[in-house]
Each structure stands twice: as C-alpha cells, then as structure tokens.
C-alpha positions as CSV (number, residue, x, y, z in Angstrom):
1,M,19.0,-21.7,-25.1
2,L,15.9,-20.3,-26.9
3,I,13.6,-22.8,-25.2
4,K,15.0,-21.9,-21.8
5,L,14.6,-18.2,-22.6
6,I,11.0,-18.7,-23.5
7,L,10.3,-20.8,-20.4
8,S,12.0,-18.2,-18.2
9,I,9.8,-15.4,-19.6
10,V,6.7,-17.5,-19.2
11,I,7.5,-18.4,-15.6
12,F,8.2,-14.7,-14.9
13,I,4.9,-13.6,-16.3
14,I,3.0,-16.3,-14.5
15,T,4.7,-15.4,-11.2
16,L,3.9,-11.7,-11.7
17,L,0.2,-12.6,-12.4
18,L,0.0,-14.7,-9.2
19,V,1.7,-12.0,-7.1
20,N,-0.6,-9.2,-8.4
21,L,-3.9,-11.1,-8.6
22,K,-3.4,-13.4,-5.5
23,P,-5.9,-16.1,-6.6
24,K,-7.6,-17.7,-3.6
25,G,-5.6,-15.4,-1.4
26,I,-2.3,-17.1,-2.0
27,P,0.4,-14.9,-0.3
28,I,2.9,-13.2,-2.5
29,G,5.9,-15.0,-1.0
30,Y,4.5,-18.5,-1.9
31,S,3.8,-17.3,-5.5
32,A,7.3,-16.0,-5.9
33,L,8.8,-19.1,-4.3
34,L,6.8,-21.3,-6.7
35,G,8.3,-19.4,-9.6
36,G,11.8,-19.8,-8.2
37,V,11.3,-23.6,-7.7
38,L,10.1,-24.0,-11.3
39,T,13.1,-22.0,-12.5
40,L,15.4,-24.4,-10.6
41,A,13.5,-27.5,-11.7
42,L,13.7,-26.6,-15.4
43,G,17.4,-25.9,-15.1
44,I,17.1,-22.2,-15.9
45,S,18.8,-21.4,-12.6
46,T,21.1,-23.5,-10.4
47,I,21.6,-24.0,-6.6
48,G,24.7,-21.8,-7.0
49,D,22.5,-19.0,-8.3
50,V,20.2,-19.4,-5.3
51,I,23.1,-19.0,-2.9
52,Q,24.3,-15.9,-4.8
53,V,20.7,-14.5,-4.7
54,F,20.4,-15.1,-1.0
55,D,23.7,-13.3,-0.4
56,I,22.1,-10.3,-2.3
57,V,18.7,-10.2,-0.7
58,W,19.2,-11.2,3.0
59,N,20.4,-7.7,4.1
60,A,17.6,-5.9,2.2
61,T,14.7,-8.1,3.4
62,L,15.7,-8.4,7.0
63,T,16.4,-4.6,7.2
64,F,13.0,-3.9,5.7
65,I,11.2,-6.1,8.1
66,A,13.0,-4.6,11.1
67,I,12.1,-1.1,10.0
68,I,8.4,-2.1,9.6
69,I,8.4,-3.6,13.1
70,I,9.9,-0.4,14.5
71,T,7.2,1.6,12.6
72,L,4.4,-0.6,13.9
73,I,5.6,-0.3,17.5
74,F,5.7,3.5,17.4
75,D,2.4,3.6,15.6
76,E,0.8,1.3,18.3
77,A,2.2,3.7,21.0
78,G,0.5,6.6,19.2
79,F,3.6,8.5,18.0
80,F,2.5,9.3,14.5
81,D,-1.0,10.4,15.6
82,Y,0.6,12.7,18.2
83,I,3.1,14.2,15.6
84,A,0.3,14.8,13.2
85,F,-1.7,16.5,15.9
86,R,1.3,18.7,16.8
87,V,2.0,19.6,13.2
88,I,-1.7,20.6,12.5
89,D,-1.8,22.5,15.8
90,R,1.1,24.6,14.5
91,V,-0.2,25.2,10.9
92,G,-3.8,25.9,11.7
93,N,-7.0,24.3,10.4
94,N,-7.0,25.5,6.8
95,V,-7.4,22.4,4.6
96,L,-4.7,23.4,2.1
97,R,-2.1,24.2,4.9
98,V,-3.0,21.0,6.6
99,F,-2.5,19.1,3.3
100,V,1.0,20.6,2.8
101,A,1.9,19.8,6.4
102,V,0.6,16.2,6.0
103,L,2.7,15.7,2.8
104,I,5.8,17.1,4.5
105,L,5.3,14.8,7.5
106,D,4.7,12.0,5.0
107,A,8.1,12.7,3.3
108,I,9.9,12.7,6.7
109,V,8.2,9.5,7.8
110,S,9.1,7.8,4.4
111,A,12.7,8.8,4.8
112,F,13.1,7.3,8.3
113,F,10.5,4.6,8.4
114,A,10.5,3.5,4.7
115,N,7.8,4.1,2.1
116,D,5.6,1.2,3.2
117,G,5.8,2.4,6.8
118,A,4.8,5.9,5.6
119,A,1.8,4.6,3.7
120,L,0.9,2.4,6.7
121,V,0.8,5.1,9.3
122,M,-0.1,8.2,7.3
123,T,-3.1,6.7,5.5
124,P,-5.4,6.5,8.6
125,I,-4.2,9.9,9.8
126,A,-5.1,11.4,6.4
127,I,-8.5,9.6,6.4
128,S,-9.2,11.0,9.9
129,L,-8.4,14.5,8.7
130,M,-10.5,14.2,5.5
131,S,-13.5,13.1,7.5
132,R,-13.3,16.4,9.5
133,A,-13.2,18.5,6.4
134,N,-16.3,17.4,4.5
135,L,-14.4,17.2,1.2
136,E,-16.1,16.3,-2.1
137,E,-15.2,12.9,-3.6
138,R,-12.7,14.2,-6.2
139,A,-10.8,16.2,-3.5
140,K,-10.7,13.1,-1.3
141,V,-9.1,11.1,-4.1
142,I,-6.5,13.8,-4.7
143,F,-5.8,14.2,-1.0
144,M,-5.2,10.4,-0.6
145,M,-3.3,10.1,-3.9
146,G,-1.0,12.9,-2.7
147,V,-0.3,10.9,0.5
148,G,0.4,7.7,-1.4
149,F,2.4,9.4,-4.0
150,M,4.7,11.2,-1.5
151,A,5.3,8.0,0.4
152,D,7.1,6.5,-2.6
153,T,8.7,9.6,-4.2
154,A,10.1,10.7,-0.9
155,S,11.7,7.3,-0.2
156,L,15.1,8.3,-1.7
157,P,17.4,9.8,0.9
158,F,18.7,6.8,2.9
159,I,19.3,3.2,2.0
160,I,16.7,2.2,4.6
161,S,14.0,4.4,3.0
162,N,12.9,1.8,0.5
163,L,13.5,-1.9,-0.1
164,V,14.5,-0.9,-3.6
165,N,17.3,1.2,-2.2
166,I,18.6,-1.6,0.0
167,I,18.7,-4.1,-2.8
168,D,20.5,-1.8,-5.2
169,A,23.0,-0.5,-2.7
170,T,23.8,-4.0,-1.4
171,Y,24.3,-5.3,-4.9
172,F,26.7,-2.6,-5.9
173,G,28.4,-2.2,-2.5
174,I,27.4,1.4,-1.9
175,S,27.8,2.4,1.7
176,F,25.1,4.2,3.7
177,L,27.2,7.4,3.9
178,D,28.1,7.5,0.2
179,Y,24.5,6.7,-0.8
180,T,23.1,9.5,1.4
181,E,25.7,12.0,0.2
182,Y,24.4,11.6,-3.4
183,M,20.7,11.2,-2.7
184,I,19.8,13.9,-0.3
185,F,19.6,16.6,-3.0
186,P,17.4,14.5,-5.4
187,Y,15.2,13.7,-2.3
188,F,14.5,17.4,-1.7
189,V,13.8,18.0,-5.4
190,S,11.4,15.0,-5.6
191,V,9.6,16.1,-2.4
192,L,9.2,19.8,-3.5
193,V,8.0,18.9,-7.0
194,S,5.6,16.3,-5.7
195,L,4.3,18.7,-3.1
196,L,3.8,21.5,-5.7
197,L,2.0,19.3,-8.1
198,Y,-0.5,17.8,-5.7
199,Y,-1.1,21.2,-4.0
200,L,-2.1,22.6,-7.4
201,L,-4.3,19.7,-8.1
202,L,-6.1,20.0,-4.7
203,L,-6.3,23.8,-5.0
204,G,-8.8,23.6,-7.8
205,K,-11.0,21.1,-5.9
206,V,-11.5,22.8,-2.5
207,N,-12.5,26.1,-1.0
208,K,-9.4,28.1,-0.1
209,N,-10.9,29.0,3.3
210,Q,-12.2,25.5,4.1
211,E,-11.1,24.2,7.5
212,I,-10.6,20.9,9.2
213,S,-11.8,20.5,12.8
214,K,-9.2,19.6,15.4
215,F,-8.8,16.1,16.8
216,V,-7.3,14.6,20.0
217,P,-4.4,12.3,19.4
218,Q,-4.7,8.7,20.7
219,V,-1.5,8.3,22.7
220,K,-1.2,4.9,24.4
221,D,2.3,5.2,25.8
222,K,3.9,8.6,26.5
223,L,7.3,7.1,27.2
224,L,7.6,5.4,23.8
225,V,6.2,8.5,22.0
226,G,8.9,10.6,23.7
227,L,11.6,8.1,22.9
228,A,10.7,7.8,19.2
229,I,12.7,10.7,17.8
230,P,15.9,10.2,19.8
231,F,15.7,6.5,19.1
232,M,15.6,7.0,15.3
233,V,18.3,9.6,15.5
234,I,20.6,7.1,17.3
235,V,19.7,4.3,14.8
236,V,20.4,6.5,11.7
237,L,23.6,7.8,13.3
238,A,24.6,4.1,13.8
239,Y,23.9,3.5,10.1
240,F,26.3,6.3,9.2
241,L,29.1,5.3,11.6
242,T,29.0,1.6,10.7
243,S,29.1,2.4,7.0
244,F,32.9,3.2,7.4
245,V,33.6,-0.4,8.3
246,D,31.0,-1.9,5.8
247,I,28.7,-3.4,8.4
248,P,25.4,-4.4,6.7
249,V,22.5,-2.2,7.7
250,A,20.5,-5.3,8.8
251,L,23.0,-5.8,11.7
252,I,21.9,-2.4,13.0
253,A,18.2,-2.5,12.2
254,I,17.5,-6.0,13.7
255,P,19.1,-5.3,17.1
256,A,17.3,-1.9,17.1
257,A,14.0,-3.6,16.5
258,A,14.7,-6.2,19.1
259,I,15.6,-3.5,21.8
260,L,12.5,-1.5,21.0
261,G,10.4,-4.7,21.0
262,Y,11.6,-5.6,24.4
263,L,10.9,-2.1,25.7
264,A,7.5,-2.1,24.1
265,K,6.7,-5.5,25.7
266,I,7.4,-4.4,29.2
267,R,5.3,-1.3,28.5
268,D,2.3,-3.6,27.7
269,I,2.4,-3.0,24.0
270,N,1.1,-6.1,22.1
271,V,4.4,-7.0,20.4
272,G,3.1,-10.5,19.5
273,K,0.4,-8.9,17.3
274,I,2.9,-6.6,15.7
275,L,5.3,-9.5,14.9
276,R,2.4,-11.4,13.3
277,E,1.5,-8.3,11.2
278,A,5.1,-7.8,10.0
279,P,5.6,-8.6,6.2
280,W,7.4,-11.9,6.6
281,Q,6.2,-12.9,3.2
282,I,8.6,-10.4,1.7
283,V,11.5,-12.7,2.6
284,L,10.1,-15.5,0.4
285,F,9.1,-13.0,-2.2
286,S,12.6,-11.5,-2.5
287,L,14.3,-14.8,-2.7
288,G,11.8,-16.4,-5.1
289,M,11.4,-13.5,-7.4
290,Y,15.1,-12.8,-7.6
291,V,15.8,-16.4,-8.6
292,V,13.2,-16.0,-11.4
293,V,14.7,-12.7,-12.6
294,F,18.2,-14.0,-12.2
295,G,17.4,-17.1,-14.3
296,M,15.6,-15.0,-17.0
297,G,18.6,-12.7,-17.1
298,K,21.0,-15.6,-17.6
299,Q,19.0,-16.8,-20.7
300,G,19.6,-13.6,-22.6
301,V,17.3,-10.9,-21.3
302,T,20.1,-9.1,-19.5
303,Q,22.2,-8.9,-22.7
304,F,19.2,-7.5,-24.7
305,L,18.4,-4.8,-22.1
306,A,22.2,-4.1,-21.8
307,S,22.4,-3.3,-25.5
308,V,19.4,-0.9,-25.2
309,V,20.8,0.8,-22.1
310,N,24.2,1.1,-23.8
311,G,22.5,2.9,-26.7
312,L,20.6,5.2,-24.5
313,F,23.6,6.1,-22.4
314,S,25.5,7.2,-25.6
315,L,23.0,10.1,-26.0
316,P,24.3,13.5,-25.0
317,A,23.9,14.5,-21.4
318,P,21.6,14.9,-19.6
319,L,19.3,13.1,-22.1
320,N,21.3,9.9,-21.4
321,V,20.5,10.0,-17.7
322,I,16.8,10.8,-18.3
323,A,16.4,8.2,-21.1
324,E,17.9,5.5,-19.0
325,G,15.8,6.5,-16.0
326,L,12.6,6.4,-18.1
327,L,13.5,2.9,-19.3
328,F,14.0,1.7,-15.8
329,A,10.8,3.4,-14.6
330,G,8.9,1.8,-17.5
331,T,10.1,-1.7,-16.4
332,A,9.0,-0.9,-12.8
333,A,5.5,0.3,-13.9
334,V,5.0,-2.8,-16.0
335,M,6.6,-5.6,-14.0
336,N,6.6,-4.2,-10.4
337,N,9.6,-2.3,-8.9
338,L,11.2,-5.1,-7.0
339,P,11.8,-7.5,-9.9
340,S,12.6,-4.4,-12.0
341,V,15.4,-3.2,-9.7
342,M,16.7,-6.7,-9.6
343,L,16.8,-7.1,-13.4
344,N,18.1,-3.6,-13.9
345,S,20.9,-4.2,-11.4
346,L,22.0,-7.2,-13.5
347,V,21.9,-5.1,-16.6
348,I,24.0,-2.3,-15.1
349,H,26.5,-4.8,-13.8
350,Y,26.8,-6.3,-17.4
351,T,27.0,-2.9,-19.1
352,F,29.0,-0.4,-17.1
353,S,32.5,-0.5,-15.6
354,S,31.6,2.4,-13.2
355,Y,28.4,1.6,-11.4
356,L,27.6,4.5,-9.1
357,L,25.6,6.8,-11.4
358,P,23.7,4.0,-13.2
359,A,22.9,2.4,-9.8
360,L,21.5,5.6,-8.4
361,I,19.5,6.2,-11.6
362,N,18.1,2.7,-11.0
363,V,17.1,3.7,-7.4
364,V,15.4,6.9,-8.5
365,S,13.5,5.2,-11.3
366,N,12.3,2.3,-9.2
367,D,11.3,4.5,-6.3
368,I,9.3,7.0,-8.5
369,G,8.5,5.0,-11.7
370,P,6.0,2.6,-10.0
371,K,3.6,5.5,-9.6
372,F,2.8,5.3,-13.4
373,T,0.5,2.4,-12.7
374,P,-1.2,0.7,-9.7
375,I,0.8,-2.5,-10.2
376,G,4.1,-0.7,-10.1
377,S,4.6,-1.6,-6.4
378,L,3.1,-4.1,-4.0
379,A,2.8,-1.3,-1.5
380,T,0.5,0.6,-3.9
381,L,-1.7,-2.4,-4.5
382,L,-2.0,-3.0,-0.7
383,W,-2.7,0.7,-0.1
384,I,-5.5,0.9,-2.7
385,Y,-7.0,-2.3,-1.3
386,T,-6.8,-1.0,2.3
387,L,-8.3,2.4,1.4
388,D,-11.3,0.7,-0.2
389,R,-11.9,-2.2,2.3
390,K,-11.1,-0.4,5.6
391,H,-11.9,3.2,4.9
392,G,-14.4,3.3,2.1
393,V,-12.3,5.5,-0.2
394,K,-12.3,4.2,-3.7
395,I,-9.6,5.3,-6.2
396,P,-10.8,4.3,-9.7
397,L,-8.2,2.8,-12.0
398,K,-8.9,5.5,-14.6
399,T,-8.3,8.2,-12.0
400,Y,-5.1,6.6,-10.6
401,V,-3.6,6.2,-14.1
402,Y,-4.6,9.7,-15.1
403,L,-3.0,11.3,-12.0
404,G,0.0,9.0,-12.3
405,L,0.7,9.9,-15.9
406,L,0.1,13.6,-15.1
407,T,2.5,13.8,-12.2
408,T,5.0,11.0,-12.3
409,P,6.9,12.0,-15.5
410,I,7.4,15.5,-14.1
411,V,8.7,14.4,-10.7
412,L,10.9,11.6,-12.3
413,V,12.5,13.9,-14.9
414,A,13.1,16.7,-12.4
415,T,14.7,14.2,-9.9
416,L,16.9,12.5,-12.6
417,F,18.0,16.0,-13.8
418,S,19.0,16.9,-10.2
419,L,21.0,13.7,-10.0
420,W,22.8,14.5,-13.2
421,M,23.5,18.1,-11.9
422,L,25.0,16.6,-8.7
423,F,27.5,14.5,-10.7
424,Y,28.5,16.9,-13.4
425,I,27.7,20.5,-12.3
426,L,27.5,21.0,-8.6
C-alpha cells in the first residue's frame, strides 16, 4: 500500500511536470495519457477505474470542445470584434472607461463562451486597444492581467462557463438549473470585486484623461454576426429546459456546434481550420489525468485530505466555508485546477453526506484559485505564452505572482462569503 502510494504521487508529479513544461513540445494530452497508462501498468488503478473515469469526464470534455468550436466560428465571423467596437462606441474613448467596458464584456463572454473562449477572443481585442492608447509598460501589464484575470474569475454562472464547472457538476449530478440558481449571485460578486481591484490598479498607472483612438471592426460575415446572440440565447435556454430531464449538456452543445459549423461552412468560413485548432488534446488530458488522480486518491491521498477538510468544516461559519475554499484554491494553484477539481471531488464524496455546498465551494475555488500562480491553469500558461510570442507583451513571473497574490485572495474570500450568505442568510 505504501509503495503504491509513493509510486502514485511520483507519477502524478512527473505527469504535472510534463504537462506544464511540455519538453520537446509534447502535447498535454499525451503526457497525461502516459501518466494514466503507467498508473494502470503498476496496478495503482484498474480498467474498472478507467471506465468510471470515462463516465465522469466525457460530458465535460465534449461540451468544452463544442463551446470552443462555437467561439472560434463566431470569432472568425468577426462577432467579438464587432461587439467590442459597439461597446467602445457607446462608452467613449477614455482609457479607464474603455478598460471597464472591456472587462464587463470579458465577463459576459466568459459566462457564455467559457473562460478559455474569453481569453482566446478578448486578448487580441485588448491588445488592439492598448496599441491605440500608447500605454506605458506597467499599465499594459495591468490591462492585460485584468483581461486574463476576469476571464477566469467570471467563469462561474453556468455549468458551461468552465471545464471545472462541468466536471464538478457532472460528478455530483447537479443540474444546469440548480447550478445556475446558486452561482449567479457569486458570479456578480466575483465580477464586481475583480473589476474594482483592477480598475484601482490601472488608475494609478494612466492619465485619467488619456484616450484610445477608434478602430473599425473586421466583420467577415454579417449574417453570422447577427445570429450570434439569438443563437447563444437559444442554446442556453435549451440547457435550462433539458436540465429538468437530466440530459447531459454535451448532447446540447455538440448538435449546436454541428449546426453552426454547417451554417459557417456554407457561408465560406474555414471550418476545417477551426476544427484543427479545437483543443482535442483536452480529451486525452482529462481521461489520463483523472486516471492518475483517481489512482492516487485510492492509495490514501483522498482519506488524508478528507480528514483535513473535515477539520476545517468543523470551524464556525463562515470561516469553515472560507477555509475549505482556500484549501481547494491552494491545491489548484500548486497542481493545476483540473487535477485539483478532480481530486477535491473525490475528497468531498468521501467526506460529506450532503454534497451541494462543498461541491460549489470546489467550483469557486478552482475557478478563482488558479490565479494565485501562472501554473494554476493550462489556459493561463497558454495565454501568457500567446501574449509573449504573438503580441510581444511580456508578463514577468514576479509581476504575475505579485498581482495574483494581491487580488486573488480578496476576490476568492468575497465570492466564498457570498456563497455562504446564499445558503444561510438570503
């Protein structure tokens, strides 16, 4: 038992290193799959565990990929560029007002198109705006950090808003409607606190009267741009209605992506390119990493963490909710939020008889907690790399950690407190 425990932890650490460092460009899915195969080969997990893991992750991963494909199609049509133009046209050219508008738009995009989708489409928009404002380097970093930060902290309201949400809700059988009912209020709290913090940070780095020159949106297909909002309204409404009969969200997201893909193809959008750019590696990553985490949990890690969580939850309210949330956020910051939400789900299942509140704490902590460190989420690593390589905006590790430690605890505690209020006061 002890030998298998040590082996499972070693495999987990090696897998994480491979995923984060990507030696020789090895895709993350293959690294995680290698960890899963080693776990099986050494008898830490079984084929039965793999079947159980597949049952947990298929809905989450396929939904996530479908949402990213939808996002990429609308982005290719010019929808997000057009919306940014319309928003900025309404608020004026003042750099601080534009920053607030961009973060609010970022929060909305994150809610409907997932955090990775928000980072994907809002980053080039923010870069384009910054280039027209002649900001100093420190202000640029804060501007972009605000966009990246909001993409994650605003990914709370719907199950589809974050892969973390889908994994957690699927594992505990939380319906789309029930999930949204509890998470809408924390979502607004998280967005408002994030917005306030980064506004204050940027306020000290720019001239209050500084302006951004206007830009012309690059709209490639007016029909698809016009269909974007009603299309997403119908899709989200379908999520709500099908939640009454427990239909997995993937069975809505996949047909929606297929219909939009067909429409985009006949409108001469390069759907083949979009499909090639979709994050297919996340399928292998989810399966492989969850097998690794599942095996590690079976060897005693789950029981250890369960005893810690049990002790924390015995604290007086709301300290118990905040303490548990900080623990889960810490695991996300150290080991990445996807294995963290998986491991914490096993711990919650082992510890509690009533899962709803702990499961939602798990979501909040693994959506916001990754912002403590750059390795907290794969999306953040990809975002930093893209900023540097494609746009020439460097975010030094020291600066990222400083801003992360300065803002993340405040947003996390405020959001966890709002969740506690929702359960026990409101």
